[in-house]
C-alpha positions as CSV (number, residue, x, y, z in Angstrom):
1,M,101.9,141.5,99.5
2,K,102.5,142.5,95.9
3,R,99.6,143.2,93.6
4,W,99.4,141.3,90.3
5,S,99.9,144.7,88.6
6,D,103.2,145.1,90.5
7,L,104.5,142.0,88.7
8,K,103.6,142.7,85.1
9,M,101.4,144.9,82.9
10,A,97.9,144.9,84.5
11,Y,94.7,144.4,82.6
12,Y,91.2,144.4,84.1
13,V,87.9,142.9,82.8
14,G,84.5,144.2,83.9
15,I,81.2,142.4,83.0
16,D,77.7,143.8,83.3
17,A,75.1,141.2,82.5
18,G,71.3,141.5,82.7
19,G,68.2,139.9,81.3
20,S,68.7,141.3,77.8
21,K,72.4,141.8,77.4
22,T,76.0,141.0,78.5
23,H,78.6,143.8,78.2
24,A,82.4,143.1,78.8
25,L,85.1,145.7,78.9
26,V,88.9,145.4,79.0
27,T,91.1,148.2,80.3
28,D,94.6,148.8,81.5
29,E,95.3,150.2,85.0
30,H,95.1,153.7,83.6
31,G,91.6,153.3,82.5
32,H,92.4,153.1,78.8
33,V,89.8,150.9,77.0
34,L,91.5,148.1,75.0
35,G,88.5,145.9,74.0
36,K,84.8,145.4,74.5
37,G,82.4,142.5,73.8
38,I,78.6,142.1,73.8
39,S,76.3,139.2,73.9
40,G,72.7,138.3,75.0
41,N,71.0,137.4,78.3
42,G,73.4,137.1,81.2
43,N,70.9,136.2,83.9
44,H,71.1,132.5,84.8
45,Q,67.7,132.6,86.4
46,I,66.3,133.0,82.9
47,D,68.5,130.4,81.3
48,A,71.8,129.1,82.8
49,V,73.1,127.4,79.7
50,E,72.5,130.5,77.6
51,T,74.1,132.7,80.3
52,A,77.3,130.6,80.3
53,R,77.6,130.9,76.5
54,H,76.9,134.6,76.5
55,L,79.4,135.4,79.3
56,A,82.1,133.4,77.5
57,E,81.2,135.1,74.1
58,A,81.3,138.7,75.4
59,T,84.6,138.2,77.3
60,A,86.2,136.4,74.4
61,E,85.3,139.2,72.0
62,A,86.7,141.9,74.5
63,L,89.9,139.9,75.0
64,Q,90.4,139.4,71.3
65,Q,90.1,143.1,70.6
66,A,92.6,143.8,73.4
67,G,95.0,141.2,72.1
68,I,95.4,139.5,75.4
69,Q,94.6,136.1,76.9
70,H,92.6,135.2,80.0
71,A,95.8,134.5,81.9
72,D,97.0,138.1,81.3
73,V,94.1,139.6,83.3
74,A,94.9,140.8,86.8
75,H,91.2,140.6,87.9
76,A,87.8,140.1,86.3
77,Y,84.7,141.4,88.1
78,F,81.3,140.0,87.1
79,G,78.3,142.1,88.0
80,L,75.4,139.7,87.2
81,A,71.7,140.0,87.4
82,G,70.4,137.1,89.4
83,A,73.5,136.8,91.6
84,D,71.3,137.2,94.7
85,R,71.7,134.2,97.1
86,E,74.1,131.5,97.9
87,T,71.9,129.2,95.7
88,D,72.7,131.4,92.8
89,F,76.4,131.6,93.5
90,R,76.6,127.8,93.6
91,I,75.4,127.9,90.0
92,L,77.5,130.9,88.9
93,R,80.9,130.0,90.3
94,P,81.4,127.0,88.0
95,I,80.0,129.0,85.0
96,V,82.5,131.8,85.6
97,S,85.4,129.6,86.6
98,A,85.0,127.7,83.3
99,I,85.6,130.9,81.3
100,G,89.3,130.8,82.4
101,F,90.2,133.9,84.3
102,P,92.8,133.1,87.1
103,R,91.3,135.7,89.4
104,F,87.7,136.8,89.5
105,S,84.8,138.1,91.6
106,I,81.1,137.7,91.2
107,A,78.5,140.2,92.6
108,C,75.0,141.2,91.9
109,D,74.6,143.9,89.2
110,T,73.2,146.3,91.9
111,I,76.7,146.4,93.4
112,I,78.5,147.5,90.2
113,G,75.7,150.0,89.6
114,L,76.3,151.5,93.0
115,R,80.1,151.5,92.5
116,A,79.7,153.3,89.2
117,G,77.4,155.9,90.5
118,T,79.0,157.1,93.7
119,D,82.6,157.8,95.0
120,R,81.5,156.8,98.5
121,P,82.1,153.2,99.7
122,Y,78.4,153.0,100.8
123,G,75.0,153.9,99.5
124,I,72.0,152.3,97.9
125,S,71.5,151.1,94.3
126,V,68.1,150.7,92.6
127,I,67.8,148.9,89.3
128,C,64.9,149.2,87.0
129,G,65.6,147.5,83.7
130,T,64.1,144.2,82.5
131,G,63.5,143.5,86.2
132,T,63.9,145.5,89.4
133,N,66.3,145.1,92.3
134,C,67.7,147.2,95.2
135,A,70.8,146.7,97.4
136,G,72.5,148.9,100.0
137,R,75.8,149.0,101.8
138,N,76.2,151.0,105.0
139,K,79.3,152.7,106.5
140,N,80.2,149.5,108.4
141,G,80.3,147.5,105.1
142,E,77.1,145.6,105.9
143,Q,75.1,144.8,102.7
144,L,71.4,144.1,102.2
145,Q,69.3,143.3,99.2
146,V,65.6,144.2,99.0
147,G,63.6,142.5,96.3
148,G,64.8,141.3,92.9
149,F,62.8,138.1,92.8
150,S,59.7,139.0,90.7
151,Y,56.1,140.0,91.5
152,M,55.3,136.9,93.4
153,Y,58.0,137.8,95.9
154,G,57.0,141.4,96.4
155,D,58.4,143.3,93.4
156,F,56.5,145.4,91.0
157,G,57.5,146.5,87.5
158,G,60.6,146.5,85.4
159,G,60.3,146.2,81.6
160,G,59.4,142.5,82.0
161,A,56.2,143.4,83.9
162,L,55.3,146.9,82.7
163,N,54.9,145.5,79.2
164,E,51.9,143.5,80.6
165,E,50.7,146.6,82.4
166,V,50.5,148.4,79.1
167,F,48.7,145.4,77.4
168,R,46.2,145.0,80.2
169,S,45.5,148.7,80.4
170,V,44.6,148.7,76.7
171,I,42.3,145.7,77.2
172,R,40.6,147.3,80.2
173,A,40.0,150.5,78.3
174,W,38.6,148.6,75.4
175,D,36.2,146.5,77.4
176,G,35.1,149.4,79.6
177,R,36.7,148.7,82.9
178,E,39.0,151.7,82.7
179,Q,39.3,155.0,81.0
180,P,40.6,155.5,77.4
181,T,44.3,155.8,77.0
182,L,46.8,156.9,74.4
183,L,48.5,153.5,74.9
184,T,45.8,151.9,72.7
185,D,46.9,153.4,69.4
186,L,50.6,153.1,70.4
187,L,50.2,149.4,71.2
188,L,48.2,148.6,68.1
189,S,50.8,150.3,65.9
190,K,53.6,148.6,67.8
191,L,52.1,145.1,67.4
192,N,50.7,145.7,64.0
193,Y,46.9,145.2,64.7
194,S,44.0,147.2,63.3
195,S,41.8,146.8,66.3
196,V,42.0,145.8,70.0
197,E,39.6,143.0,69.3
198,D,41.9,141.5,66.7
199,M,44.8,141.7,69.1
200,Y,42.8,140.3,72.0
201,N,41.7,137.3,70.1
202,D,45.0,136.6,68.4
203,Y,46.9,136.7,71.7
204,L,44.3,134.4,73.4
205,D,44.1,132.0,70.4
206,H,47.9,131.6,70.1
207,D,49.0,132.1,73.7
208,K,51.3,135.0,72.8
209,S,53.5,136.9,75.2
210,V,53.8,140.7,75.2
211,P,57.3,141.9,74.0
212,V,59.4,143.5,76.7
213,D,60.0,146.7,74.7
214,V,56.3,147.5,74.8
215,A,57.0,149.0,78.2
216,K,58.7,151.9,76.4
217,L,55.3,153.0,75.2
218,L,54.5,154.3,78.7
219,F,57.0,157.1,78.3
220,A,55.7,158.1,75.0
221,A,52.1,158.2,76.3
222,A,53.2,159.9,79.6
223,S,54.9,162.7,77.6
224,E,51.6,163.5,76.0
225,G,49.9,163.7,79.5
226,D,48.2,160.3,79.4
227,A,46.8,159.7,82.9
228,V,46.9,155.9,82.7
229,A,50.6,155.8,81.7
230,I,51.6,158.4,84.3
231,E,49.8,156.4,87.0
232,I,51.7,153.2,86.1
233,L,55.1,155.0,86.1
234,N,54.3,156.8,89.4
235,R,53.5,153.5,90.9
236,Q,56.8,152.1,89.6
237,G,58.6,155.0,91.4
238,V,56.7,154.5,94.7
239,E,57.6,150.8,94.7
240,L,61.3,151.4,94.0
241,G,61.3,154.1,96.6
242,K,59.8,151.7,99.2
243,A,62.6,149.2,98.4
244,A,65.3,151.9,98.9
245,A,63.6,153.2,102.1
246,A,63.5,149.7,103.5
247,A,67.2,149.2,102.8
248,A,68.0,152.5,104.4
249,R,66.0,151.7,107.6
250,R,67.3,148.2,108.0
251,L,70.9,149.2,107.4
252,G,70.6,152.1,110.0
253,M,71.2,154.8,107.3
254,G,68.2,157.0,108.0
255,G,70.4,159.8,109.5
256,D,73.3,159.5,107.0
257,T,74.2,161.4,103.9
258,F,74.5,159.0,101.0
259,D,73.7,158.5,97.3
260,V,70.8,156.4,96.0
261,V,72.0,155.4,92.5
262,L,69.3,154.8,89.9
263,T,70.4,152.3,87.2
264,G,68.7,150.3,84.5
265,S,67.3,151.6,81.1
266,L,63.9,152.6,82.3
267,V,65.2,155.1,84.8
268,T,68.4,156.2,83.1
269,R,67.0,156.6,79.5
270,G,63.2,156.3,79.5
271,D,62.1,158.4,82.5
272,T,62.8,161.8,80.9
273,G,59.8,163.4,82.6
274,G,60.7,162.2,86.1
275,W,57.5,160.2,86.5
276,I,59.4,157.4,88.2
277,R,62.2,159.4,89.9
278,G,59.9,162.0,91.4
279,A,57.7,159.4,93.2
280,L,60.7,157.5,94.3
281,E,62.5,160.5,95.7
282,Q,59.5,161.5,97.8
283,V,59.3,158.0,99.4
284,V,63.0,157.8,100.1
285,H,63.3,161.2,101.7
286,E,60.6,160.3,104.2
287,A,62.9,157.6,105.5
288,A,66.3,159.2,104.8
289,P,66.2,163.0,104.4
290,G,70.0,163.1,103.7
291,A,69.8,160.7,100.7
292,R,70.7,162.2,97.3
293,I,69.0,160.6,94.3
294,V,71.6,160.1,91.5
295,T,70.8,158.9,88.0
296,L,73.7,156.9,86.7
297,T,75.3,158.7,83.8
298,V,78.1,156.3,83.0
299,D,77.8,152.7,82.0
300,P,77.5,150.2,85.0
301,V,80.3,148.2,83.4
302,F,82.7,150.9,84.6
303,G,81.7,150.0,88.2
304,A,82.8,146.4,87.4
305,I,86.2,147.7,86.1
306,W,86.7,149.9,89.2
307,A,85.8,147.0,91.5
308,A,88.2,144.7,89.6
309,M,91.0,147.3,90.1
310,E,90.2,147.6,93.8
311,E,90.1,143.8,94.2
312,D,93.7,143.8,92.8
313,G,94.7,146.4,95.5
314,L,94.7,149.4,93.1
315,T,93.8,152.9,94.4
316,I,91.8,154.5,91.6
317,S,93.1,157.9,90.7
318,A,91.1,161.0,89.8
319,D,92.6,160.7,86.3
320,V,91.2,157.2,85.8
321,Y,87.7,158.3,87.0
322,A,87.8,161.3,84.7
323,R,89.1,159.4,81.7
324,M,86.5,156.6,81.9
325,R,83.5,158.9,82.8
326,A,84.2,160.9,79.6
327,L,83.6,157.7,77.6
328,G,79.8,157.8,78.1
329,S,77.7,154.8,77.4
330,F,79.0,151.3,76.5
331,E,77.6,151.7,72.9
332,N,79.7,154.9,72.4
333,I,83.0,153.5,73.6
334,Q,85.6,153.4,70.8
335,N,88.8,151.5,71.5
């Protein structure tokens, strides 16, 4: 059976969508970037209508830069946060189908993160961005997801929860329940308050929510040796490690050599001191001594492009891997 790319010039689209952004990339089969697009939230569990609009906007911008139409694309691969269960796919299939690509696939963003971070067809992916998630695939191709459904369903952390850990730590230090923390001055400066009492009353009086990017203050405080911040980040690492260890055990990977790929902004850009990674690594190695912890150094959207090429029957060459890995992050890509 001929591939689409055997019949005409082949173009591929990869999409990486999370709770705060949607990235779309267009390449040819040699890995040359022809266009990219960006939009907002791409997690339908947060807002399905908004997600539909953002996916369409990002892909339209990328196609326009590439100078091609939807019908010209050999395969489009959507790696979407929130693509977890059949219930989610019943919502997402019509949304993606309406964009207009003749051939497309939908997978959880953990899968494109795994594909971007390892050359092996199996391994475990751990995401820690706005939310957290973990998924694994063993040598037999069996897949398993652990977590990804918020605190109520067993998860801990991600930027959308650690922001509240920062806020409540400052409140608890102020009212005497916990020790003082460097987070206090950092948070007051970030939110533009002169005292914790002013912040406390204003948030209560106006039912305010803590901004997600407040979670970044943990890294600033931890780098100065703040015990409260370090304890929170270590707990994040332990919880992510428990998810990866559970996936390894349930997929029978305890005796295998494989990669655990860390993706998401908190572990790829924020965790410069290894406060999360170190704790995670210790828990994973207790369950799978042959696991290698790998921090993703390329943009997850590359995993979506490579998956799109493979769905079209293409064997990805070393030249394509090298060319695209040299591009760095999505923000740095020039086409």
